[in-house]
C-alpha positions as CSV (number, residue, x, y, z in Angstrom):
1,M,-19.9,-9.3,11.6
2,L,-16.3,-9.5,10.4
3,T,-15.2,-12.4,8.2
4,E,-12.2,-14.5,9.4
5,Q,-10.0,-12.7,7.0
6,Q,-11.2,-9.3,8.3
7,Q,-10.7,-10.4,11.9
8,A,-7.1,-11.4,11.0
9,F,-6.6,-7.9,9.4
10,L,-7.9,-6.3,12.5
11,K,-5.4,-8.3,14.5
12,V,-2.7,-6.8,12.3
13,L,-3.9,-3.3,12.9
14,D,-4.1,-3.9,16.7
15,L,-0.5,-5.1,16.6
16,V,0.8,-2.1,14.6
17,E,-1.0,0.3,16.9
18,E,0.2,-1.4,20.1
19,A,3.8,-1.4,18.8
20,G,3.5,2.4,18.3
21,C,4.0,2.1,14.6
22,I,0.6,3.1,13.1
23,D,1.7,6.7,12.5
24,H,4.9,5.6,10.8
25,V,3.4,3.3,8.1
26,I,1.0,3.7,5.2
27,L,-1.4,0.9,4.4
28,I,-1.2,0.2,0.6
29,G,-2.4,-2.6,-1.7
30,S,-5.8,-4.1,-1.7
31,W,-6.4,-3.6,2.0
32,A,-6.3,0.1,1.4
33,E,-9.3,-0.4,-0.9
34,F,-11.0,-2.1,2.1
35,A,-10.2,1.0,4.2
36,Y,-11.7,3.2,1.5
37,R,-14.9,1.3,1.7
38,E,-15.0,1.2,5.5
39,A,-14.5,4.9,5.7
40,E,-16.8,5.7,2.8
41,V,-14.0,7.6,1.1
42,L,-15.4,6.6,-2.4
43,P,-19.2,6.3,-2.1
44,G,-20.3,3.4,-4.3
45,F,-16.9,1.7,-4.4
46,C,-17.2,-2.0,-3.7
47,P,-13.7,-3.7,-3.7
48,N,-13.5,-7.5,-3.9
49,I,-10.8,-8.3,-1.3
50,K,-9.5,-11.8,-1.8
51,T,-5.8,-11.3,-1.1
52,M,-4.2,-12.7,2.0
53,D,-1.4,-10.1,1.7
54,V,-1.3,-6.9,3.8
55,D,1.3,-4.4,2.7
56,F,2.6,-1.4,4.7
57,L,4.9,1.3,3.3
58,V,7.3,2.6,5.9
59,R,7.4,6.4,5.9
60,N,10.9,6.9,7.2
61,L,13.5,4.2,8.1
62,R,14.7,6.3,11.0
63,R,11.3,6.7,12.7
64,P,10.1,6.2,15.4
65,S,12.9,7.1,17.7
66,P,13.7,5.2,19.8
67,A,13.1,2.2,17.6
68,A,9.9,0.2,18.0
69,R,10.0,-3.6,18.6
70,L,7.3,-4.7,16.2
71,T,8.6,-8.1,15.4
72,A,9.2,-9.0,19.0
73,L,5.7,-7.9,19.9
74,A,4.4,-9.8,16.9
75,K,5.9,-13.1,18.2
76,E,4.3,-12.4,21.6
77,R,0.9,-11.9,19.9
78,G,1.0,-15.2,18.1
79,F,2.4,-14.2,14.7
80,F,5.1,-16.2,13.0
81,V,8.1,-14.0,11.9
82,E,10.1,-14.9,8.8
83,S,13.2,-13.4,7.2
84,D,13.8,-13.8,3.5
85,R,17.1,-15.7,3.1
86,M,18.1,-13.7,0.0
87,T,17.1,-10.1,1.0
88,G,16.5,-10.3,4.7
89,T,13.0,-8.7,4.3
90,T,10.6,-9.4,7.2
91,K,7.3,-11.1,6.8
92,L,4.7,-11.6,9.5
93,L,2.3,-14.6,9.2
94,D,-0.9,-15.1,11.0
95,I,-2.3,-18.6,11.7
96,T,-5.2,-17.8,9.2
97,G,-2.7,-17.5,6.4
98,L,-2.7,-13.7,6.3
99,E,0.8,-12.4,5.4
100,V,2.1,-8.9,6.3
101,E,5.0,-7.4,4.4
102,F,6.8,-4.1,4.6
103,L,8.0,-1.9,1.8
104,I,10.1,1.3,1.7
105,R,11.1,3.8,-0.9
106,K,14.4,3.1,-2.7
107,M,16.9,5.9,-2.0
108,G,20.2,7.0,-3.6
109,A,21.5,4.6,-6.2
110,G,18.9,2.1,-5.1
111,K,21.3,-0.8,-4.9
112,E,20.0,-2.2,-1.6
113,P,17.1,-4.7,-2.1
114,A,16.0,-4.1,1.5
115,L,16.6,-1.7,4.4
116,K,16.4,-2.1,8.1
117,T,13.9,0.3,9.7
118,N,13.2,1.7,13.1
119,I,9.8,0.1,13.3
120,G,11.7,-3.2,13.9
121,V,11.5,-4.8,10.4
122,T,13.6,-5.0,7.3
123,A,11.5,-3.6,4.4
124,Q,11.8,-4.4,0.7
125,A,13.0,-1.3,-1.1
126,L,11.1,-0.3,-4.3
127,W,11.0,2.6,-6.7
128,H,7.9,4.8,-7.5
129,M,6.8,5.2,-3.9
130,D,7.1,9.0,-3.9
131,V,3.6,9.4,-5.4
132,I,2.1,7.6,-2.3
133,L,4.4,9.2,0.3
134,K,3.4,12.7,-0.9
135,N,-0.3,12.0,-1.2
136,T,-1.9,10.4,1.9
137,I,-5.1,10.7,4.0
138,G,-6.1,9.4,7.4
139,V,-9.2,7.2,7.6
140,R,-11.0,5.3,10.3
141,C,-10.9,1.6,9.7
142,L,-12.0,-1.1,12.2
143,G,-11.6,1.2,15.1
144,H,-8.1,2.5,14.1
145,V,-7.1,5.7,12.3
146,V,-5.0,4.4,9.4
147,T,-2.9,6.3,6.9
148,V,-3.7,5.3,3.3
149,P,-2.8,6.8,-0.1
150,A,-5.2,9.4,-1.4
151,P,-7.4,7.4,-3.9
152,E,-6.1,9.4,-6.8
153,A,-2.5,8.6,-5.9
154,Y,-3.4,5.0,-5.2
155,A,-4.9,4.6,-8.7
156,I,-2.0,6.4,-10.5
157,H,0.6,4.3,-8.5
158,K,-1.2,1.1,-9.7
159,M,-0.9,2.4,-13.3
160,I,2.8,3.2,-12.9
161,I,3.7,-0.3,-11.6
162,N,1.2,-2.3,-13.7
163,G,3.9,-3.5,-16.1
164,E,5.8,-5.0,-13.2
165,R,2.9,-6.9,-11.6
166,G,3.0,-10.0,-13.7
167,K,0.0,-12.2,-13.0
168,K,-1.5,-9.5,-10.7
169,A,-1.6,-6.9,-13.5
170,E,-5.1,-7.7,-14.7
171,K,-6.5,-7.7,-11.2
172,D,-4.9,-4.4,-10.4
173,A,-6.2,-2.9,-13.7
174,R,-9.8,-4.0,-12.9
175,A,-9.5,-2.3,-9.5
176,V,-8.2,0.9,-11.1
177,E,-11.0,0.8,-13.7
178,S,-13.7,0.5,-11.0
179,M,-12.2,3.4,-9.1
180,L,-11.7,5.9,-12.0
181,P,-15.3,7.1,-12.3
182,L,-15.3,7.9,-8.6
183,L,-12.0,9.9,-8.4
184,N,-11.6,13.6,-8.3
185,K,-10.4,14.6,-11.7
186,E,-8.7,17.8,-10.5
187,K,-6.8,15.8,-7.8
188,L,-5.9,13.2,-10.4
189,N,-4.4,15.9,-12.6
190,V,-2.4,17.3,-9.7
191,V,-0.9,13.9,-8.8
192,F,-0.2,13.2,-12.5
193,S,1.6,16.5,-12.9
194,S,4.0,15.6,-10.0
195,L,5.3,12.5,-11.8
196,S,8.5,12.1,-13.6
197,K,8.5,11.9,-17.4
198,K,9.0,8.1,-17.2
199,E,6.2,7.7,-14.8
200,K,3.9,9.8,-16.9
201,A,4.8,7.6,-19.9
202,R,3.8,4.5,-17.8
203,V,0.4,6.0,-17.0
204,R,-0.2,6.7,-20.7
205,A,0.8,3.2,-21.6
206,F,-1.6,1.8,-19.0
207,A,-4.4,4.0,-20.4
208,E,-3.8,2.7,-23.9
209,T,-3.4,-0.9,-22.9
210,Y,-6.6,-1.1,-20.9
211,G,-8.7,1.3,-23.1
212,V,-9.3,3.8,-20.3
213,A,-7.8,6.8,-22.0
214,E,-11.2,8.5,-22.4
215,R,-11.8,8.3,-18.7
216,I,-8.6,10.0,-17.8
217,L,-8.3,12.2,-20.8
218,G,-7.4,15.1,-18.7
219,I,-4.1,13.5,-17.6
220,V,-3.0,11.7,-20.7
């Protein structure tokens, strides 16, 4: 039986599927860890999902075409839709407290804090998303086929952005540490090799900070 939190998450997946957007977004953040468990991608991995935030990375701001009407449908399905006053980014809120946010890769000079997308939301623009966009897998989760980062890319992305995560840095680090023994070392190396010099330096800094260098010796 699903918990209330998981039922709310299923409602989000139903919405994204119904809006025709499920193939145009990547589920990231802690709920990707839930999807790994549901699909048994990493046998033995037991994430502790406490967050009420669901994050989707928009693959391409110009897809689908014609544009989807995700926010309009969300309102029809009982979600509250908010727009950040400063950036214009879209947030969907469920009555349970679950919050859905949308991200997209920064492009060009990266001056825009947010970008309007064809899925019908304005997404927050962030750096370091290429590692996820280039390394994805499809998994079955709660009756839906959802795109998530390959676990190796998920872990490395967490390492890259750890210094920017503030109070969430320790929680993210623990998640990465629990995943590391279950990851494919060869795939981990391939993902690491694709990073920029600055991103590789961030991964090395993470390994030193959290004392996990010996576990990922092959990439640091």
